[in-house]
N, C-alpha and C positions, 0 to 999 in steps of 0.2 A: 504493500500500500504506500510505503514511503516513496518508491520509485514512481508510482502512479501520480502521487501528489506533485513530485518534482517535475514530471512531464507536463502536468497541467499548468503549473506555474510558469515554466519556461515558455511553453507554446503560447499561452494567453498573453504573456508580457509583450510579445511581438506585436500584438494588436494594439495594446494601449500605447506602445511607444510611438505609434504613428500620429498620435493626437497630442497637441500641446495646448496649454492654456496660459501661455506667458502673458497674455494681455489682461488676464483676470485681475492681477494684483495692482495693475496700473490704472484701471478704470476708476474714475472718481466716484465718490459715494452718490452724488447727485445723478450722474449719468446712469449708474447702476439702478437706482430707484426708478427712474423713468423707464429703462429697458425692462425691468422686472414687471412693472405694472402693465406695460404694453403686451408682453408675452403672456401674462397670466389672464388678461382680460377675456381672451377668446375661449377659455375653458368652461366658464360657468355663466349661469343666468345671474340676475341681480342679487338673488338670494344666495347665501353661503351653504345651501343644503343640496345634497345629491338627491337623485330620484329615490323615492321611498322603496321601490322594488326594481331590481335590475333583472332584465329578461335573461333567461338561459339562452346562450348563443345557439344551441341546437334547436331551439324552438322558433327562431326568427326566420320567417319565410325569405327565400332567396330574393323575391321581388322587393323586399324592404332593405336589402343590403346595398350600400352605396358602391359605386364603381371604384376600381383600383385607383383611378386618378383622384377621385374625391377623398378616399382614405389617405392616400399619400400626401395630399395637400393639407390635411388637417394639422393644426399645431401639435407638435409632439409633446407627450407627457414625460416629465423627467422620471427615469427609471434607474435606480441604483442597484448595483450588484455587489454583494459581499461574499466572501469565502470564509476565512478563519477570523475569529474574534478572540484574540489572545495577545498577551504581551510578547514582545520580540525576545528571541533567544540568541545567544552568541553565534550559533551556527546558521542562523537565518541569513540568506544572501540579500544583497541590496535589492535585487529584482523581486525576491520573495516578499519583501516588506511592502510592496504595493498591494499584495493580496492578503496580508496579515495586518489587521487593524487592532492596535493595542486597546485594551478594555476601556481605559479612560478616554482615549480618542474617540472610540465608538460612542460612548455615553455623551460626549460633547457634541458629536455630529447629530445624534438623534435629538438631543435637547435643542440644538439650533433649529432643526426642522419644526419642532413643536412650538418653540418660542416665536418662530417666524410665521406661524399660522398655517403651516402645511397640513394637509389631510391625506392620510394614506388611502389609496384606492387599490382594488383588486382586479384581476384580469377580466372578469365578466363586465365590470364597469368600463374598463378600457375598451373592450370589444364593442359594447353598446355605443360608446362615444364615437369610436372610429367608423363603425358600420352604419349607424343611424343618427349620429349627432346628438345622442342623449347627453344632457349637461352633466358635467362633473362638478364636485365641490370646488370651491376656490382653492388655489394653490395645491393642486393634486400632485402627489408623488407616489411612485410604486417602489416598494422595498422588496428586493429579491435576494435569496441566499442559495448558493450552489454547493453541491458535493456532500451534504449530510453531516458536516462536522458537528460534534457534540456541543461545542461552545455556542453554536447557533441556538441551541435549546436552553442551555443552562446560563448563558450570559446575555445573548441578544433578546430572546423572548421576554424575560422579565423587564428589560429596559423598554421594549416596545409597549408592553402591557401598561407600563407606568403612564404612557401618554395616549393610550387607546388606539395605538397603531396596529394594523394587521399586515401580514406579509405573505410572500409566495416563497415556498421552499422547493427547489428543484432537486429531487432526490436521486442519488446514484445508488441503486439497490444493492450492488455488490458489497457495499460498506455496512449495511444494516446489521446492527448487533456486534460489530467489531469494536475493539478498543478505540476510544477517542471519536467514535461515530455514534449517531443516534440509533436507538433501538426501534423496533416496530411499534412498541407501545408509545414511545415519545412522538413518533410521526403521527400516530392516531390522535394523540392528545392535541397536537398542533391543529390537525384538521377539525377536531371537535370544538376547538376554541375559535373557529371562524377564519383560520388561515387557509391558504390554498396550497395543495400539494401538487406539484408538477413533475414531469418526467425529465430525467437528465441521463438516461440510458442505464445500462447495467454496469459497465466499468469504464465509462468515459471514452469509449472508442470513437474516433473521428468519423462523423457521418459521411464525409467525402470518400471514405475508403470502404464503405459497406459493399459486401459481395455475398452471394448465396444466402446462407441462413442468418446472416448478420442482422437483418431486420427483425427476425423472430427472436434472436438472442438478446439484442440490444434494446428493442422497443416493445415487441409484443409481450414477452414474458414479464419484464419489469412493470409494464403498464397494468397487466392483470394483477400482479402482486400488490401494487400500490392501491388498486381499487378494492382488493380484498382486505387490505389493512385498514383503509379509511372508510369503506362503505360508500364511497363517492366516485363519480366518474373522473377520470384524469383527462383533461382537455387541452392542457398547455405543455409546451415542450421547450427546453433550453438546449441549444446545440453545444456539445462539448467544445471547448476552446472558442466558442462563438463561430465556428466554421460550418459552412453549409454549401450546397450546390443545388442547381435547379432540379436535378433528378430526385432530390430528397423530398421536395415539397409535395408532389403527388402521393408519395408513400405516406407522408404524415397525414394528408387529407383522407386517404383511404382508411387510415386507422382511427379516424374520428377526432384528430387534433384540430382545433379551430384557429390556433395561433401559435407562433413559435418565436423565440427570442434569440437574437444574436448579441454581440457586444457593440463596440463603438463604430463598427464599419458602416459603410453606406447602405441604406435600405434599397431593396429592389422595387422599382416603380410598378412592376407588374404583379408582385406578390408582397405588398407592404404588410399584410397581416402575418406573414411567415418570416419576416425579417425585421421585427420590432427591435429597436435599438435600446441598449442598456449601457450605463456608464459604471465602470469599476470604481468603487469608492476606495481611494488609496489610503494605506496606513500612514502615509506622510502628510496627509491633508489636515489642516486646521478646519474648524467649522466654516470660517470665511472662505477659505480656498474651495471647499466642497461646494458651497453655495454658488460661488462665482463660476465654478466648473459646470454646475448644473445649468446655469443660465446661459452659458456660452455654448454648451454642447447640444441643447435641445431647442 
């Protein structure tokens, strides 16, 4: 598992390295405030309340779903991606620290979101917004966690609960029950508490390399396992390393996934629902840097 984690960190870092946010710290406070208000205005109606009931994506008639061009043109919702939430260790590499957020840093980042008036949203809400224009609460943000690390349950969840935030946990099922990873019972507890459980494959195998029985091994069996654990359908998928190819999208659709998440790379204009962007929340970032990065990336 340590080699798997190392592969994940090294490969994913190459994606983040292509994005810089050097302008963030130099932007004046006044300009930032104007930009923030302009970006956030399109997300919600005049009231700060979301729709009381969010439709199940599988129940929405095809005739009601907007075109790919319309979906692509909607303002993007900031989506943060976390991996490990723990203090740095001497053996952690400089690259690894982008994916390892120290506990106090994480607490400060989440407190910043709450103090700034952000509201956590879940994938069904995002889907309804993208496909039908259903209003979101003001200052929406989606919080996502990859790879099933135990610290997501014992450190991150209590911090999110403190502010009434819900999140999406993309589970890599090979890890379930292993040391330093979540158990099946903990995954069920997350789902029962109103969080969303999504698929992140069996063992983080690159989707672009799937052949033969890989779809059954990496997607079908893990999806069935997660549905048995949670008692709920699994409708959302996160690509390992954020990597995808056009051939993967029909396979995901065939298996009932209504949306899939990449990392910070460019979305596909023809398939925006299956290339939804996320930003890795770096362990180096202060709350201010995180906020500026969100505003500049989405």
